[in-house]
SEMARLUM-316821 format. One line per 4 residues: number of its first residue (from 1); for each residue x, y, z of N, C-alpha, C. Coordinates in steps of 0.1 Angstrom, whole numbers. Each point is the difference from the previous one (the first is absolute). Layout:
N
NUM> X,Y,Z,X,Y,Z,X,Y,Z ~ ... $
END
This chain:
371
1> 10,-12,0,-10,12,1,10,12,0 ~ -5,10,-9,7,12,2,-1,10,11 ~ 11,3,5,-5,7,15,6,14,-6 ~ -12,9,7,0,15,-1,12,6,11 $
5> 4,9,-2,7,8,10,-8,9,7 ~ -6,-5,12,-5,13,6,2,13,3 ~ 15,-2,2,7,13,1,-3,11,-10 ~ 1,-7,-12,1,6,-10,-17,6,-5 $
9> -12,-9,6,-11,5,-2,-1,10,10 ~ 1,-1,12,-1,12,11,8,13,-2 ~ 7,-3,-6,9,14,-2,-11,6,-15 ~ -4,-7,-7,-6,3,-12,-15,7,8 $
13> -3,-2,6,-14,6,6,4,7,14 ~ 11,1,5,3,5,12,-5,17,-1 ~ 1,4,-14,-2,17,2,-14,-2,0 ~ -9,-7,0,-16,2,1,-4,0,14 $
17> 13,-3,9,-3,-2,16,1,14,5 ~ 10,8,-7,8,10,8,3,10,-7 ~ 6,11,7,8,11,-7,15,-8,-2 ~ 5,-3,-12,12,-6,-4,11,12,-3 $
21> 8,1,8,11,12,0,9,-5,-6 ~ 7,-15,-2,12,-4,-4,1,4,-16 ~ 15,3,-2,-1,3,-17,-5,-9,-7 ~ -2,2,-14,0,-7,-9,8,-9,-6 $
25> -4,-11,-9,10,-10,-4,-6,2,-17 ~ 13,-8,-6,-1,1,-17,-1,-16,0 ~ -1,-8,8,2,-17,1,-14,1,-11 ~ 2,-14,-1,-12,-7,-11,-16,6,4 $
29> -4,1,12,-13,6,6,1,10,5 ~ -8,8,-2,0,15,3,-2,2,14 ~ 10,8,7,-3,1,13,4,14,3 ~ -11,6,-2,1,14,3,-12,6,12 $
33> 1,10,7,-9,3,10,-14,4,-3 ~ -5,-4,10,-16,1,-2,-4,10,9 ~ -7,10,-4,-9,12,5,-13,-7,2 ~ -5,-5,9,-15,1,5,-10,10,-5 $
37> -13,-5,5,-10,11,-5,3,13,12 ~ -6,13,-3,4,10,7,-8,-6,15 ~ 11,6,9,-6,-1,14,6,-15,4 ~ 4,-9,-5,6,-12,1,13,2,9 $
41> 9,9,-7,13,-1,11,5,10,-7 ~ 14,6,4,5,14,-2,13,-5,-4 ~ 7,7,-11,12,-4,-7,9,9,7 ~ 11,-7,2,12,8,9,15,-1,-13 $
45> 3,11,-1,12,3,-9,-2,-8,-12 ~ -10,5,-6,-6,-6,-14,-6,14,-5 ~ -2,0,-17,-3,11,-3,-16,0,0 ~ -4,13,1,-14,2,4,-7,-5,-15 $
49> -13,-7,6,-8,-3,-9,-16,4,2 ~ -8,3,-9,-12,6,3,-11,-14,2 ~ -10,3,3,-8,-12,5,-4,-8,-13 ~ 0,4,-11,-7,-5,-10,13,-8,-4 $
53> 10,5,-1,12,-9,-6,5,-12,9 ~ -4,1,12,4,-11,14,-12,-10,-8 ~ -7,4,-3,-11,-14,-3,6,-3,-13 ~ 2,7,-11,9,-8,-10,9,-10,5 $
57> 10,6,7,13,-10,3,-8,-13,8 ~ -12,0,8,-4,-11,6,-1,-11,-13 ~ -8,6,-8,-5,-6,-10,13,-9,-10 ~ 8,10,-3,10,-8,-8,7,-8,7 $
61> 7,0,14,7,-8,7,-5,-14,3 ~ -14,4,2,-9,-14,1,2,-10,-10 ~ -3,7,-14,-2,-8,-11,13,-9,-8 ~ 11,10,6,12,-4,-5,7,-9,10 $
65> 0,3,12,8,-8,10,-6,-15,0 ~ -16,-2,-2,-4,-13,2,1,-5,-11 ~ -1,6,-12,-2,-7,-13,14,-7,-7 ~ 12,6,9,12,-4,-1,3,-14,6 $
69> -8,-7,5,1,-10,7,-7,-10,-6 ~ -7,1,-13,-8,-7,-8,-12,-2,7 ~ -5,8,4,-17,-3,4,-10,10,-8 ~ 5,3,-13,-7,9,-9,-8,-11,-8 $
73> 3,-11,-4,-4,-7,-9,-14,-5,8 ~ -14,4,-5,-12,-7,7,-11,1,-11 ~ -9,-6,5,-12,3,-8,-9,9,-1 ~ -6,7,-11,-8,11,4,-10,-1,9 $
77> -3,11,5,-8,1,13,-17,3,-6 ~ -9,-5,5,-14,4,-3,-1,14,8 ~ -8,11,-6,-1,10,2,-8,1,14 ~ -2,11,8,-6,-2,15,-14,6,-6 $
81> -9,-10,5,-16,2,-3,-2,14,9 ~ -11,8,-6,-4,10,6,-14,1,-1 ~ -6,8,11,-15,1,4,-9,9,-7 ~ 7,8,-10,-10,12,-7,9,-4,-11 $
85> -6,6,-13,6,-3,-15,12,10,-3 ~ 7,-4,-5,14,8,-4,-2,1,-15 ~ 6,11,-4,0,3,-13,6,-11,-8 ~ 2,-2,-11,3,-11,-11,17,2,4 $
89> 8,-10,0,12,-4,4,7,6,8 ~ -7,5,11,4,2,12,4,-12,9 ~ 12,-1,8,3,-13,4,5,7,14 ~ -5,-7,11,4,4,15,8,-11,3 $
93> 14,5,3,10,-8,5,-5,-6,15 ~ 4,-15,4,-1,1,15,3,5,10 ~ -5,4,8,1,9,13,1,16,-5 ~ -3,3,-12,-1,15,-3,-13,8,2 $
97> 4,9,0,-15,12,2,-1,7,-15 ~ 7,-3,-8,-1,4,-12,3,-10,-11 ~ -9,3,-10,1,-10,-14,7,9,-10 ~ 2,-7,-11,7,5,-12,-4,-5,-14 $
101> 1,5,-10,-2,-6,-12,16,-3,-4 ~ 5,-14,-2,16,-2,-2,-1,1,-16 ~ 11,3,-4,4,1,-15,-2,-18,-6 ~ 0,1,-14,-5,-13,-4,11,-9,3 $
105> 2,-13,4,15,-7,1,1,-2,12 ~ -5,8,10,6,2,13,-12,-11,8 ~ 5,-10,9,-7,-11,8,4,5,14 ~ -10,-4,5,0,4,16,6,-13,8 $
109> 10,1,6,6,-9,9,1,4,14 ~ 0,-11,10,3,2,13,11,-2,7 ~ 8,-7,-6,14,-3,6,11,7,-8 ~ 10,3,7,4,1,17,-8,12,2 $
113> -3,10,-8,-10,11,5,-10,4,-10 ~ -10,5,2,-12,2,-9,5,10,-13 ~ 0,-7,-11,2,11,-11,-3,-4,-13 ~ -4,9,-8,-5,-6,-17,18,0,-3 $
117> -1,-12,-7,12,-6,-9,-2,1,-15 ~ 9,3,-7,0,-1,-15,9,-12,-5 ~ -2,-8,-10,11,-11,1,13,7,-6 ~ 0,11,-3,13,7,-2,8,5,9 $
121> -5,0,12,7,5,10,-5,13,6 ~ -10,7,-6,-7,13,8,-7,-6,9 ~ 0,9,10,-7,-3,13,-9,10,4 ~ -12,3,4,-6,7,2,-9,0,16 $
125> 5,8,10,-3,-1,14,-10,10,5 ~ -8,-3,11,-13,10,6,4,2,13 ~ 0,8,6,6,3,12,-10,9,5 ~ -10,-3,11,-10,7,8,8,10,9 $
129> -2,14,1,10,3,12,-13,13,4 ~ 4,4,17,-8,8,5,-4,15,-11 ~ -10,5,6,-3,11,-7,12,11,3 ~ 0,10,-11,13,8,2,2,10,-11 $
133> 7,12,-1,1,7,-12,7,-6,-9 ~ -6,4,-11,8,-3,-15,1,11,-7 ~ 11,-1,-6,4,14,-5,15,-6,-7 ~ 1,10,-10,16,0,-6,7,4,11 $
137> 0,11,9,10,1,13,4,-13,5 ~ -10,-5,4,2,-13,10,10,-8,-7 ~ -2,-4,-12,10,-8,-10,14,8,1 ~ 2,12,-5,11,7,-2,8,1,13 $
141> -4,-4,10,7,2,16,10,-10,-1 ~ -2,-9,-9,7,-12,1,17,1,0 ~ 6,-8,9,17,4,0,3,-15,-1 ~ -4,-10,-5,4,-15,2,6,0,-13 $
145> 11,-6,-2,9,-2,-14,-3,-13,-4 ~ -8,-9,5,-2,-17,-7,-9,2,-11 ~ -12,12,-1,-5,0,-12,2,16,-4 ~ 2,-1,-10,3,11,-9,-13,6,-5 $
149> -2,12,5,-13,7,-5,3,7,-11 ~ -11,0,-13,3,7,-9,-14,8,-4 ~ -10,-3,6,-10,8,-6,-10,-1,10 ~ -8,10,7,-14,-2,7,-9,9,-6 $
153> -12,-4,-1,-13,7,-7,-10,1,9 ~ -8,9,2,-11,0,9,-11,2,-11 ~ -12,-9,6,-13,0,-6,-11,-3,6 ~ -11,-1,-4,-12,-1,10,-7,-14,-7 $
157> -6,-7,13,-6,-16,-9,-8,0,10 ~ -15,-4,-7,-11,1,6,0,15,10 ~ 2,11,-4,-1,10,9,10,1,12 ~ 7,-10,2,8,3,11,17,-1,-8 $
161> 9,9,8,13,-1,-3,9,-9,0 ~ 11,-4,-11,5,-9,-4,13,3,-9 ~ 11,-9,2,11,5,-3,5,-14,-7 ~ 7,3,-8,10,-13,-12,13,5,0 $
165> 9,-8,3,13,2,0,8,-10,-4 ~ 12,3,-7,7,-11,-7,12,3,6 ~ 8,-13,-1,13,0,4,8,-14,-1 ~ 14,1,2,6,-11,-6,8,-7,12 $
169> -1,-14,2,5,-9,10,13,-5,-3 ~ 10,6,1,15,-5,-8,2,-15,5 ~ -2,-2,15,3,-12,6,-5,-15,-9 ~ -15,5,-5,-4,-8,-3,-5,1,-17 $
173> 9,7,-8,-1,2,-12,-15,2,-3 ~ -7,8,6,-14,2,-6,-8,13,3 ~ -5,6,-10,-8,11,3,-14,-1,11 ~ -3,8,4,-11,2,11,-6,9,-5 $
177> -15,-1,-2,-13,7,0,-6,1,9 ~ -6,9,7,-10,-1,12,-8,13,2 ~ -10,-5,4,-11,10,4,-4,-3,14 ~ -7,14,5,-5,1,13,-11,7,-1 $
181> -12,-9,6,-13,8,-3,-5,1,15 ~ -9,10,2,-5,2,12,-17,-2,-1 ~ -5,-10,11,-12,-3,1,-9,9,9 ~ -12,-7,4,-7,7,6,5,-7,14 $
185> 5,-10,3,5,-8,14,14,-3,-2 ~ 4,0,-6,18,-3,-1,5,4,-14 ~ 13,0,2,9,2,-18,2,-16,-5 ~ 5,0,-9,7,-11,-6,10,3,-9 $
189> 11,-11,-2,9,4,-8,4,-14,-9 ~ -2,4,-14,-2,-10,-9,17,-1,-7 ~ 9,-9,-2,12,1,-1,4,-9,-16 ~ 3,2,-9,1,-9,-9,18,-2,-3 $
193> 4,-9,2,17,0,-3,3,-6,-16 ~ 7,4,-5,0,-4,-15,16,-2,-2 ~ 5,-12,-3,13,-4,-1,4,7,-13 ~ 14,5,1,6,2,-14,-4,-5,-15 $
197> 2,-16,4,-1,-9,-11,-14,-1,-7 ~ -10,9,8,-14,-2,-3,-6,11,-1 ~ 7,11,-3,-7,17,0,-8,-1,-10 ~ -3,-9,-12,-6,2,-11,-12,-9,0 $
201> -2,-7,10,-11,-13,1,-13,7,3 ~ -3,12,6,-12,2,5,0,18,-4 ~ -8,6,-8,3,11,-3,-5,10,15 ~ 6,12,-1,0,9,11,-13,5,4 $
205> -6,1,-12,-14,7,3,-10,-16,6 ~ 2,-10,0,-7,-9,5,4,-2,18 ~ 13,3,0,8,-1,16,-8,13,7 ~ 1,10,-8,-7,13,9,-16,-2,1 $
209> -7,-5,-13,-13,-3,5,-2,-12,14 ~ 6,-7,0,3,-9,12,2,9,12 ~ 10,7,0,2,8,13,-11,10,4 ~ -9,3,-11,-10,10,7,-13,-8,0 $
213> 1,-11,-2,-16,-8,0,-1,-4,14 ~ 5,1,11,0,-3,13,-16,5,3 ~ -6,-8,8,-15,-1,3,-1,-2,16 ~ -3,7,10,2,-1,13,-10,-12,5 $
217> 2,-10,9,-11,-9,1,1,-4,12 ~ -5,9,13,7,0,16,-6,-14,6 ~ 11,-4,7,-3,-16,5,2,4,15 ~ -8,-7,6,1,-2,15,16,-9,4 $
221> 5,3,11,12,-5,5,-3,-18,-2 ~ -9,-3,5,-5,-16,-3,2,-6,-15 ~ -6,8,-8,1,-2,-11,14,0,-7 ~ 9,6,7,13,2,-7,12,-12,6 $
225> -4,-1,11,3,-13,8,-2,-12,-4 ~ -13,0,-5,-4,-14,-8,6,-5,-11 ~ 6,14,-6,5,-3,-14,16,-4,-1 ~ 6,2,13,13,-4,2,4,-12,-1 $
229> 14,-5,-5,1,-15,-4,2,-9,12 ~ -5,3,14,1,-6,11,-11,5,10 ~ -4,-9,9,-11,5,7,8,3,14 ~ -7,7,11,3,4,11,-11,-4,10 $
233> 1,-12,8,-10,-9,7,-4,12,15 ~ 11,7,3,-2,6,10,9,11,1 ~ -8,14,-3,8,12,1,4,8,13 ~ -4,-9,11,2,4,12,-1,15,1 $
237> -12,4,-1,-6,15,1,6,10,-10 ~ 11,-3,-7,7,9,-8,-8,2,-14 ~ 0,15,-3,-4,3,-14,9,-2,-11 ~ -7,5,-13,8,-1,-9,5,16,-4 $
241> 15,0,-4,7,12,-2,1,5,-15 ~ 5,-13,-3,7,1,-15,-1,-14,-8 ~ -5,2,-12,1,-13,-9,10,7,-10 ~ 8,-9,-4,10,3,-9,-3,-9,-14 $
245> -4,3,-13,-1,-5,-10,-8,-15,2 ~ -7,2,8,-8,-13,2,5,-11,5 ~ 12,3,8,10,-12,2,2,1,14 ~ 4,13,5,3,-1,12,-6,12,11 $
249> -3,-4,12,-8,6,7,7,2,13 ~ -4,14,5,6,6,15,-11,-1,9 ~ -1,-4,11,-6,2,7,4,8,17 ~ -8,6,5,5,6,13,-12,3,11 $
253> 3,0,12,-10,1,11,-1,12,4 ~ 5,11,-9,-2,15,5,-4,7,-10 ~ -3,16,3,-4,10,-7,11,1,-15 ~ 10,3,4,14,2,-7,0,-10,-13 $
257> 4,4,-10,8,-10,-10,14,0,-1 ~ 8,10,7,14,0,0,5,-11,8 ~ 9,-12,-6,3,-6,6,15,3,11 ~ 0,7,3,9,7,6,-5,6,17 $
261> -12,-2,-1,-10,5,11,1,-12,9 ~ 11,2,12,3,-11,8,-8,-3,10 ~ -14,7,2,-14,-5,9,-7,-9,-7 ~ 2,-4,-14,-9,-9,-4,9,-14,-8 $
265> -11,-9,-1,3,-11,-10,0,0,-10 ~ 7,-7,-11,-3,1,-13,3,-15,-5 ~ -3,-5,-11,1,-15,-5,0,5,-16 ~ 8,-7,-7,1,-1,-15,3,-14,-3 $
269> -7,-2,-11,-6,-13,-3,2,-1,-16 ~ 6,-11,-3,1,-4,-16,2,-13,1 ~ -5,-7,-13,0,-12,-3,3,-1,-16 ~ 11,-9,0,7,-2,-15,-3,-15,-5 $
273> -8,-2,-8,2,-13,-6,14,-5,-4 ~ -2,-12,5,17,-7,-4,-5,-10,-14 ~ 11,2,-6,0,-11,-10,-3,-14,0 ~ -3,-6,-9,-2,-14,1,12,-10,7 $
277> -1,-8,9,14,-6,6,9,10,9 ~ -1,11,0,8,8,6,-5,0,14 ~ 14,2,7,1,-3,18,10,11,4 ~ -4,2,12,6,14,6,8,-9,10 $
281> 13,3,5,7,-5,9,4,11,10 ~ -7,1,12,-2,10,11,14,-1,7 ~ 2,-15,4,13,0,9,14,3,-9 ~ 2,1,-12,7,6,-8,1,16,0 $
285> -11,3,-3,-2,16,-5,-5,9,14 ~ -1,-2,11,-4,7,9,12,9,9 ~ 11,-2,-5,11,8,6,-1,10,-12 ~ 1,-2,-13,-2,10,-10,-12,10,3 $
289> -9,-6,0,-15,7,8,7,12,10 ~ 4,-4,9,3,9,13,8,10,-6 ~ 9,-4,-7,12,12,-9,-12,10,-6 ~ -6,-4,-8,-10,6,-7,-8,10,10 $
293> -5,-5,11,-9,9,5,11,11,7 ~ 9,-4,5,10,12,5,4,9,-11 ~ -1,-6,-12,8,12,-13,-15,13,2 ~ -10,-9,1,-15,8,-5,-2,12,10 $
297> 3,-6,14,-3,8,11,15,6,4 ~ 7,11,-2,12,4,5,-3,2,16 ~ 10,-6,8,-2,1,14,-6,-10,7 ~ -4,-12,-8,-9,-10,5,9,-12,7 $
301> -5,-4,9,7,-10,12,-7,-13,-3 ~ 4,-8,-4,-4,-17,-2,-2,-6,11 ~ -10,-3,5,-4,-4,17,4,-15,-3 ~ -7,-8,-8,0,-10,-4,-4,-6,-14 $
305> 7,-13,-5,-7,-4,-13,3,-16,4 ~ -14,-4,-7,-2,-15,2,-9,-5,-11 ~ 1,-13,-1,-9,-8,-12,-10,-9,16 ~ -14,3,-4,-8,-4,12,-10,-9,-9 $
309> -10,-8,7,-10,-5,-5,-8,-1,6 ~ -18,7,-6,-8,-2,6,-12,-5,-5 ~ -5,-10,6,-13,-8,-5,3,-8,-17 ~ 17,-4,1,2,-6,-9,6,10,-12 $
313> 0,12,2,4,9,-11,14,8,4 ~ 10,-7,-7,13,9,3,1,15,-5 ~ 6,4,10,3,14,-5,12,8,5 ~ 4,10,-5,14,6,6,-8,15,7 $
317> 7,1,11,-1,12,6,10,8,7 ~ 1,13,-6,10,10,6,-7,13,7 ~ 1,-1,17,0,11,7,9,8,-3 ~ -5,13,2,9,13,3,-6,10,4 $
321> 11,11,4,-4,10,5,6,14,-9 ~ -7,11,-5,8,10,-7,-7,15,5 ~ 9,9,-5,-3,13,5,-16,4,-5 ~ -8,8,4,-10,7,-10,0,16,6 $
325> -7,6,-5,-1,18,1,2,3,12 ~ 5,12,2,0,5,13,7,-7,11 ~ 11,-6,-4,8,-8,8,-3,-15,6 ~ -16,0,-2,-6,-12,5,6,-16,-11 $
329> -5,-8,9,4,-15,-4,-11,-6,-1 ~ 0,-9,-14,-14,-10,2,6,-13,-3 ~ -6,-10,5,7,-14,-1,-9,-7,-15 ~ 5,-8,-5,-4,-7,-12,3,-14,-2 $
333> -7,-7,-12,2,-14,0,-3,-4,-13 ~ 8,-5,-6,-2,-6,-15,-2,-15,-2 ~ -12,-6,-5,-2,-12,0,0,-3,-15 ~ 4,-11,-4,-3,-5,-14,-3,-14,1 $
337> -11,-5,-9,-5,-15,1,-4,-3,-10 ~ -2,-12,-6,-5,-9,-11,-8,-5,2 ~ -14,7,-8,-14,-13,5,-8,5,-11 ~ -8,-9,-4,-6,1,-12,3,3,-15 $
341> 17,-8,-2,2,1,-10,8,18,-2 ~ 0,7,11,6,16,-2,11,-1,10 ~ 4,12,1,11,4,11,-8,12,6 ~ -4,-1,11,-6,11,9,12,9,9 $
345> -2,11,-1,9,11,5,-10,8,8 ~ 5,1,13,-7,10,8,10,6,11 ~ 0,14,-4,11,7,9,-12,7,10 ~ 6,-1,14,-10,5,12,9,10,5 $
349> -7,11,4,9,11,10,-10,4,12 ~ 5,1,11,-9,3,10,8,10,8 ~ -6,5,14,7,9,9,12,-9,6 ~ 12,7,2,10,-6,4,-3,-9,17 $
353> 2,-12,0,-3,-9,11,-14,-2,3 ~ -8,4,-6,-15,-4,1,-6,-16,-4 ~ 6,-8,11,-5,-11,-3,-17,-6,-6 ~ -6,9,6,-14,-5,-4,-3,5,-15 $
357> 8,10,-6,-4,3,-15,6,-12,-6 ~ 14,-5,6,6,-8,-11,-11,-12,1 ~ -5,-3,8,-6,-13,1,-11,0,-9 ~ -7,14,-2,-11,2,-10,5,1,-12 $
361> 13,2,-4,3,-3,-13,5,-13,-6 ~ 3,-9,10,-1,-15,1,-12,-4,-5 ~ -8,4,4,-16,-6,-2,0,2,-14 ~ 1,14,-3,-1,6,-14,7,-11,-11 $
365> 14,-2,6,6,-6,-9,-3,-17,-3 ~ -3,-5,10,-9,-13,0,-9,0,-8 ~ -8,13,-5,-16,-2,-4,3,4,-18 ~ 15,1,-3,0,5,-13,1,-15,-8 $
369> -6,0,-9,-2,-11,-10,0,6,-16 ~ 10,-9,-8,-1,6,-15,-17,-6,-8 ~ -6,9,-6,-10,-6,-8,2,-10,-8 $
END
C-alpha cells in the first residue's frame, strides 16, 4: 500500500489553521503564507493587506497547497439543491451563500476544496465573505508582492458596488481575474486562475460574465455545516465562525472571530479524502508535525507529542502553548486521525490551562466523522 507522508499533508493544510508567518518556499509544493479572513488574526512583520486581498490569499493557498498532494482528481459534484427557483445556469456551490453561472466547460468539484474546474487547468472559486466596503481604493491599498496587481475596475452589479481586478501570480505562472460583489447580507469574491498555457482556452468575455453573475443565496449556519465534507456530531456549544471554500470550518465559543482572543476556544476542522490504498504513518510523522506547529506559531512551546488510540481509532496529538495578543498565552492541541477513508485534522485552541475547555474540544474531536 502506498503510504502518505502526514507531515507533508499537515504542512499543506496548516495554513488553513492559523496565521502562518514562516518564510515561503520554492519547493515542489507551494508553501506561502496564508492570511485568513478579516478578524481571524493579525499579521506581524508582513506587508499590509486589504481585507479583500486577504481572502484572495486564503483561496489561492488552499487550492494550491492541497492539490499539490494529488487530491484534486475527483468526480464532479452534484450542484446543491435550492428551495427557491434559480435563474437558468446558476450553480450554488456546497456551503455557499452565493451562486454563479460558470463558463462553459467548467465543472463543479468538491475535493480538495470546492471549485469549478476546467480540463485545461483553469479554476474558478467562490468565497463568501462578511459584508464590507467594495471599491477600487480597497484593492489598491494592497502592498503584497505575491500577486502583481495590473488593473482595477469599479462597476455596479444588480444595483450594488463591485470591482473586477486582474493580476499575475508569478509563483504559479498564472493570470488571476477576480471580482468582489456586495450583496444584501454579505460580500462574495469570485476568483479565476488562468495558467499561462491556457490563456486562450476561454474568452475573457466569458470569464468576466461569470465574475459578475453571482447571485446572493443566504443560507443558515446549519445549512452551511450540512454541506461540509464532514459531520460534527457534538459542537459542544460552539458557533460557526467561518467556512472556507466549502471545505474548512472554524468554530468558537465566544463573540469574537479573532483567533488571538485568549479568553475563547476555537476549533478548526478539515477532512481530506485519501487516495485508494493510501495510509498515514503517525508514528513516523509526529515529530515533523510538531516541528511544523512550532514554525506555524513563533514562540510556541511544545508540551507533548504522542500517538494515541481512542475507541480503536489511532491519532496523532500535539499539545502546545503559544503567545496570543496583548502578552497573553493560549493553549492548543492539534489532532489528526484517519477515519472513513479520510484524514481529519482538528486544531483546537483554548484559554491557557483551562482543562474543562480542553475536555470540550476532545468531545468535539471525537464527534468529527468524514461524510
